[in-house]
C-alpha positions in Angstrom: -12.4 20.7 -17.8 -12.7 24.1 -16.3 -10.6 27.1 -17.2 -12.3 30.2 -15.9 -10.6 33.3 -14.5 -12.4 36.2 -12.8 -10.2 39.2 -11.9 -10.8 42.6 -10.4 -7.9 45.1 -10.4 -6.6 48.3 -11.9 -5.3 48.9 -15.4 -1.5 49.0 -15.1 -1.3 51.1 -18.3 -3.5 52.1 -21.2 -4.5 49.2 -23.5 -2.6 48.8 -26.8 -5.4 48.4 -29.4 -4.2 47.1 -32.7 -5.6 45.2 -35.7 -4.5 42.0 -37.4 -3.7 42.0 -41.1 -7.3 41.0 -41.8 -8.6 43.9 -39.8 -9.7 42.2 -36.5 -9.2 44.4 -33.5 -7.3 43.1 -30.5 -6.0 44.8 -27.3 -3.1 43.8 -25.0 -3.2 45.2 -21.5 -2.1 44.4 -18.0 -4.1 44.7 -14.8 -2.7 44.9 -11.2 -4.4 42.5 -8.9 -3.7 42.6 -5.2 -3.3 39.2 -3.5 -5.9 38.3 -0.9 -3.4 37.6 1.8 -0.2 39.0 3.3 2.5 37.5 5.5 2.3 38.7 9.0 3.9 42.2 9.3 4.1 42.6 5.5 1.9 44.4 3.0 -0.1 42.5 0.4 1.8 41.9 -2.9 0.4 42.8 -6.3 0.4 40.5 -9.4 0.4 42.1 -12.8 -1.7 39.9 -15.1 -1.3 40.2 -18.9 -4.6 40.1 -20.8 -5.7 40.0 -24.4 -9.2 40.9 -25.7 -10.5 40.7 -29.3 -13.0 42.5 -31.5 -15.6 44.6 -29.8 -14.3 43.8 -26.3 -10.8 45.1 -27.4 -12.3 48.3 -28.7 -14.4 48.7 -25.5 -11.4 48.4 -23.3 -9.4 50.8 -25.4 -12.2 53.4 -25.3 -13.4 53.2 -21.7 -10.4 52.0 -19.5 -7.2 54.0 -18.9 -4.2 53.5 -16.6 -5.4 53.3 -13.0 -9.1 52.5 -13.9 -10.8 49.7 -11.9 -11.7 46.9 -14.3 -13.4 43.5 -13.9 -12.6 40.8 -16.4 -13.8 37.2 -17.0 -11.8 34.9 -19.3 -9.6 31.9 -19.4 -5.9 31.3 -18.8 -3.9 30.6 -22.0 -0.2 29.9 -22.7 1.8 30.3 -25.9 5.3 29.0 -26.5 7.5 30.9 -28.9 11.2 31.3 -29.8 12.7 34.6 -29.0 15.1 36.5 -31.3 18.0 35.1 -29.3 16.8 31.5 -30.1 15.7 30.7 -26.6 12.2 29.1 -26.2 9.9 31.1 -24.0 6.4 30.8 -22.6 3.8 33.5 -22.3 0.9 33.2 -19.9 -2.1 35.5 -20.2 -5.8 35.9 -19.6 -7.8 35.5 -22.8 -10.6 38.0 -22.0 -14.2 37.1 -22.8 -16.0 39.8 -20.9 -15.1 43.2 -19.3 -17.0 45.0 -16.6 -16.9 48.4 -15.0 -16.1 48.2 -11.2 -17.3 50.9 -8.8 -19.4 54.0 -9.4 -18.8 56.2 -12.4 -17.0 59.5 -11.8 -19.2 62.4 -12.7 -18.3 66.1 -12.3 -21.0 68.7 -12.9 -21.5 72.2 -11.6 -23.7 71.1 -8.7 -22.2 67.8 -7.6 -19.0 66.4 -6.3 -17.4 63.4 -8.0 -18.8 60.1 -6.6 -16.4 57.8 -4.7 -16.0 54.3 -6.1 -17.7 51.6 -4.1 -15.2 49.6 -2.1 -14.4 46.1 -3.4 -14.5 43.3 -0.8 -11.0 42.1 0.0 -9.2 45.2 -1.3 -7.8 48.1 0.7 -8.7 51.6 -0.4 -5.7 53.3 -2.0 -5.1 56.9 -2.7 -3.9 57.8 -6.2 -0.5 58.6 -4.7 -0.3 55.0 -3.3 -0.6 53.4 -6.8 2.7 52.2 -8.1 2.0 52.9 -11.7 
């Protein structure tokens, strides 16, 4: 069976990096991924995908990626069923992250150079920071 997810998007907010009782680091975060199509006359919709990373990957995400950063992830889709405080059964669907990658060029700002522009990603429209809904 195959369960493989590859996503490229922007961090919807800073990752929440925590530790289990036994000291294992984990990070919960969400990325905004634009759909590859749009109905005629409408703009593309954006999906917000919940993600969870463990150990070094969690610490890496927490250190290097902030709200609005481009991020590439590879992982698998997982579901958990739980009972809420109100007694209603619920289902959580998220990407269990195996690997994280930087997307685009690094932003550098020195005295003699202008910041580099991130390389465009195929299938995505270039957005200004003012256009990002988060």
